[in-house]
C-alpha positions as CSV (number, residue, x, y, z in Angstrom):
1,M,16.4,-4.0,10.5
2,I,13.0,-5.4,9.8
3,A,14.4,-7.4,6.8
4,D,16.7,-9.2,9.3
5,G,13.7,-10.3,11.3
6,E,13.8,-7.7,14.1
7,L,10.5,-6.7,15.5
8,L,9.1,-3.2,15.1
9,F,6.2,-4.1,17.3
10,A,5.3,-7.5,18.9
11,P,2.6,-9.1,16.8
12,G,0.1,-8.8,19.7
13,V,0.7,-5.1,20.0
14,T,0.2,-4.7,16.2
15,R,-3.1,-6.5,16.4
16,R,-4.3,-4.4,19.3
17,L,-3.3,-1.2,17.6
18,V,-5.2,-2.2,14.4
19,E,-8.2,-3.3,16.4
20,T,-8.3,-0.1,18.4
21,F,-7.9,2.3,15.6
22,A,-9.5,0.6,12.6
23,H,-13.0,0.9,13.9
24,R,-12.5,4.7,14.4
25,A,-11.9,5.2,10.7
26,D,-14.7,7.0,8.9
27,P,-14.5,5.7,5.3
28,T,-16.8,8.5,4.1
29,R,-14.4,11.2,5.2
30,R,-11.2,11.8,3.3
31,R,-8.4,13.0,5.5
32,T,-5.0,14.2,4.6
33,T,-2.8,11.9,6.5
34,G,0.5,12.0,4.5
35,L,-0.1,8.4,3.4
36,D,-0.2,9.7,-0.2
37,A,3.5,10.4,0.1
38,L,4.3,6.7,0.7
39,T,5.8,4.6,-2.1
40,D,3.9,1.6,-3.4
41,R,6.2,-0.7,-1.4
42,E,5.7,1.3,1.8
43,T,2.0,1.1,1.3
44,H,2.2,-2.6,0.7
45,V,4.3,-3.1,3.9
46,L,1.8,-1.0,5.9
47,H,-1.1,-3.2,4.8
48,L,0.8,-6.3,5.7
49,V,1.7,-4.9,9.2
50,G,-1.9,-3.9,9.6
51,Q,-2.9,-7.6,9.0
52,G,-0.8,-8.5,12.0
53,L,2.1,-10.1,10.1
54,T,5.4,-10.3,11.9
55,N,8.3,-8.4,10.5
56,E,9.9,-11.6,9.4
57,D,6.7,-12.5,7.5
58,V,6.6,-9.1,5.9
59,A,10.3,-9.4,4.8
60,A,9.7,-12.8,3.4
61,R,6.8,-11.7,1.2
62,P,7.7,-11.2,-2.5
63,W,7.3,-7.8,-3.9
C-alpha cells in the first residue's frame, strides 16, 4: 500500500511523466477525463504525486 511507503512509481518516473504530459495540456480546452469523479482526497493525492512527491511523502501529508 502507498500508505505503507510502497512505491507506485519511482520518483524519477513520476517527474518524467509529469514533464512529458504537462506541456501537452491545453488549458483553454475542457476535456472530459473522468477526473470529476475523483473524491477531494483523491484529487489532493493526484496533485501531490504530480509534484513528484514520493508515496511515503504523500502518505505523511495531513489531510
